C-alpha positions in Angstrom: 27.8 42.7 107.6 29.7 39.6 108.7 26.5 37.5 108.3 25.9 38.8 104.8 29.4 38.0 103.7 29.1 34.4 105.0 25.8 33.9 103.1 27.4 34.9 99.8 30.4 32.6 100.3 28.0 29.7 101.0 26.0 30.3 97.8 29.1 30.3 95.7 30.3 27.1 97.3 26.9 25.4 96.7 26.9 26.5 93.1 30.4 25.1 92.5 29.5 21.8 94.0 26.3 21.6 92.0 28.2 22.1 88.8 30.7 19.5 89.7 28.0 17.0 90.5 26.7 17.0 86.8 28.0 14.2 84.5 29.2 15.2 81.1 27.5 13.2 78.2 29.8 10.6 76.5 31.5 11.8 73.4 30.5 9.8 70.2 33.6 9.1 68.2 33.5 10.3 64.6 33.0 7.6 61.9 36.0 7.3 59.6 35.3 8.5 56.0 35.8 5.6 53.6 36.9 6.6 50.1 35.8 4.2 47.3 38.4 4.3 44.6 37.1 5.2 41.1 38.5 3.1 38.3 40.3 5.1 35.7 38.5 5.5 32.3 39.3 2.8 29.8 42.2 3.5 27.6 40.6 1.4 24.7 37.2 1.5 23.0 35.0 -1.6 24.0 34.3 -4.0 21.1 31.2 -3.3 19.1 28.7 -6.2 18.8 27.5 -6.5 15.1 24.4 -8.4 14.1 24.8 -11.8 12.5 25.1 -11.8 8.8 22.0 -13.2 7.0 23.0 -15.4 4.1 21.0 -15.3 0.9 18.6 -18.3 0.3 20.2 -21.4 -1.1 20.0 -21.4 -4.9 20.2 -25.2 -4.9 16.9 -25.8 -3.1 14.1 -26.4 -5.6 10.5 -26.8 -4.2 7.3 -27.6 -6.0 3.9 -26.8 -4.5 1.7 -29.8 -4.0 -1.1 -28.3 -2.0 -2.4 -24.8 -1.2 -5.3 -24.8 1.3 -7.4 -22.5 3.4 -10.2 -23.3 5.9 -12.7 -23.7 3.1 -10.8 -24.3 -0.1 -7.9 -26.4 -1.3 -6.0 -26.7 -4.6 -3.9 -29.8 -5.3 -1.0 -30.0 -7.8 0.4 -33.1 -9.3 3.4 -33.5 -11.5 4.6 -35.8 -14.3 6.9 -38.3 -12.6 9.9 -36.6 -10.9 9.8 -33.6 -13.2 8.7 -30.0 -12.8 6.0 -30.5 -15.5 2.5 -29.9 -14.0 0.2 -32.8 -14.7 -3.1 -31.7 -13.0 -4.6 -28.9 -10.9 -7.7 -29.9 -8.8 -9.6 -27.2 -7.0 -12.1 -28.1 -4.2 -14.6 -25.9 -6.0 -14.9 -28.7 -8.6 -12.7 -27.2 -11.3 -10.1 -29.6 -12.7 -7.2 -29.2 -15.2 -5.4 -32.0 -16.9 -2.3 -31.4 -19.0 -0.8 -33.8 -21.6 2.7 -33.9 -22.9 4.4 -35.0 -26.1 8.2 -35.5 -26.3 8.3 -34.1 -22.7 6.8 -30.8 -23.9 3.4 -29.4 -22.9 1.0 -30.4 -25.7 -2.7 -30.0 -24.5 -4.5 -28.5 -21.5 -8.0 -29.6 -20.6 -10.3 -27.7 -18.3 -13.3 -29.3 -16.7 -15.8 -27.1 -14.9 -19.5 -26.9 -14.5 -20.2 -30.0 -16.7 -18.3 -28.4 -19.6 -15.0 -29.2 -21.2 -12.6 -26.8 -22.9 -9.1 -27.4 -24.1 -6.2 -25.7 -25.8 -3.3 -27.1 -27.9 0.1 -25.4 -28.1 2.1 -24.6 -31.2 5.8 -23.9 -31.0 8.3 -21.9 -33.0 11.8 -23.1 -34.1 13.1 -22.2 -30.6 10.5 -24.5 -29.0 8.8 -21.5 -27.5 5.0 -21.6 -27.5 3.9 -18.9 -29.9 0.4 -19.9 -30.7 -2.5 -21.4 -28.6 -5.6 -22.8 -30.2 -8.8 -22.8 -28.1 -11.6 -25.4 -28.3 -14.8 -26.4 -26.8 -15.4 -30.1 -26.5 -18.8 -31.7 -26.7 -20.0 -35.3 -27.0 -20.4 -34.8 -30.7 -17.6 -32.5 -31.9 -14.7 -30.2 -31.0 -15.7 -26.6 -31.7 -13.0 -24.0 -32.5 -13.3 -20.9 -30.3 -10.4 -18.9 -31.6 -6.6 -18.7 -30.9 -4.0 -16.3 -29.7 -0.4 -15.6 -30.7 2.5 -14.7 -28.3 5.5 -12.5 -28.9 8.6 -12.6 -26.7 11.5 -10.3 -26.0 15.2 -11.3 -25.7 14.7 -12.2 -22.1 12.1 -14.7 -23.1 9.3 -12.6 -21.5 5.9 -12.3 -23.1 5.6 -8.8 -24.6 2.4 -9.1 -26.7 -0.6 -11.4 -27.1 -3.0 -11.0 -30.0 -6.4 -12.7 -29.7 -8.3 -13.8 -32.8 -11.7 -15.3 -33.4 -12.2 -18.7 -35.1 -12.5 -16.7 -38.4 -9.1 -15.0 -38.0 -10.5 -11.7 -36.9 -8.3 -9.8 -34.5 -10.4 -9.2 -31.3 -7.9 -7.5 -29.0 -4.3 -7.2 -28.0 -2.5 -7.3 -24.7 1.0 -5.8 -24.2 3.3 -6.3 -21.3 6.0 -4.0 -20.0 8.6 -5.0 -17.3 10.4 -2.9 -14.7 12.8 -4.9 -12.6 15.1 -1.9 -11.7 13.7 -1.6 -8.2 15.7 -3.6 -5.6 12.6 -4.3 -3.5 10.0 -5.4 -6.1 9.4 -6.1 -9.7 6.6 -4.5 -11.8 4.6 -5.7 -14.8 2.2 -3.5 -16.6 -0.5 -5.3 -18.7 -2.4 -3.1 -21.2 -5.3 -4.0 -23.4 -7.9 -1.9 -25.2 -10.1 -1.2 -22.2 -7.9 -1.8 -19.1 -4.5 -1.4 -17.6 -3.4 -3.8 -14.9 -0.3 -3.3 -12.7 1.3 -6.3 -11.1 3.9 -6.0 -8.4 6.2 -8.9 -7.1 8.6 -9.5 -4.3 12.1 -10.7 -4.9 11.9 -14.0 -3.0 11.6 -17.4 -4.6 8.2 -17.6 -6.3 5.7 -20.3 -5.4 6.0 -21.8 -8.9 9.5 -20.7 -9.7 10.5 -24.2 -10.8 7.3 -25.2 -12.5 7.5 -25.2 -16.3 5.1 -22.9 -18.2 3.5 -21.5 -15.0 2.5 -18.2 -16.6 0.8 -19.9 -19.5 -1.0 -22.3 -17.2 -2.2 -19.3 -15.1 -3.6 -17.6 -18.2 -5.5 -20.7 -19.2 -6.7 -21.9 -15.7 -7.4 -18.5 -14.0 -5.5 -19.8 -10.9 -3.9 -16.7 -9.6 -1.5 -18.7 -7.4 0.3 -19.6 -10.6 1.1 -15.9 -11.3 3.7 -16.2 -8.6 6.2 -17.8 -10.9 9.7 -16.3 -10.8 8.7 -14.2 -7.8 5.6 -13.8 -5.6 2.6 -11.6 -6.5 2.3 -8.7 -4.0 -0.6 -6.8 -5.7 -2.8 -6.7 -8.8 -4.5 -3.4 -9.4 -6.5 -2.4 -12.4 -9.1 0.1 -13.6 -11.7 -2.4 -12.5 -11.4 -2.4 -8.7 -13.3 -5.7 -8.3 -10.3 -7.5 -9.8 -7.8 -5.9 -7.4 -5.8 -8.2 -5.1 -3.1 -7.6 -2.5 -1.0 -10.4 -1.0 1.4 -10.9 1.9 3.6 -13.9 2.8 5.5 -15.8 5.5 8.6 -17.5 4.2 10.7 -20.5 5.1 14.5 -20.5 5.4 14.9 -21.0 1.7 12.7 -17.9 1.0 9.7 -19.8 -0.4 6.2 -18.8 0.9 4.7 -21.1 3.5 1.7 -18.9 4.3 -0.2 -16.6 1.9 -2.7 -13.9 2.9 -4.9 -12.5 0.1 -7.2 -9.5 0.4 -9.8 -8.7 -2.2 -13.0 -6.6 -1.9 -12.2 -6.2 1.9 -12.2 -10.0 2.4 -9.1 -11.7 3.7 -8.1 -15.3 3.1 -5.1 -17.2 4.4 -3.6 -20.2 2.7 -1.0 -22.7 3.8 1.5 -24.1 1.3 2.9 -27.6 1.2 5.9 -28.5 -1.0 7.9 -31.4 -2.3 11.5 -31.2 -3.3 12.4 -31.4 -7.0 
């Protein structure tokens, strides 16, 4: 009995000593919690950045086209002295137009093309507006009358009607023009004759030939569609004859004049560069 008691005491003592011999692991100190202060919401609304104001093009800049060219065609324009009166139009296709003046007013327009010469002379009313145009064919022997046309204007000095006559005074056909400038993005002109209606649309920027005298009449006589961009630039020409349809787009300079023209007709695109001189 005594030996059993001694054995139990010994086991208890060894167990105590073993527990005391173990080393407690080091205590890792807790990291302090850092609180980042949140700024209070602004008491005032931040300023709003507005886009820069685009000023309208200068109305004092007057440019005259002197050359319109593409990779395979060019048209040259020359003027009478330092005026806005067109003196000649020369196309690299071989067509040439010469204009003469009398008392600083357009008097005669000659067209040379394909070895033939045609010309017109202009008649004016008491307001110095051209109201009649006589058409001729010139040969080595004689000048042959081809006919003539008369022009009627509205109060805004826009052509409203053109009547075409034969050399024997027979009325051949009539063209009428209606204007719609109410749209703030483009202007519209409707041209109507006996067999066809043509709609012209224009932008509101400075026209290629805005400052060239009689640009519309010269366009009619020469067939140079560039000259249709008189007050403003031609955007489209659509008629009941699709082969005559034309659409145009432009790049402009800082004065809102075209510097690059892209034409598309019959699915063919052509790009033209414009050079100017200052009037």
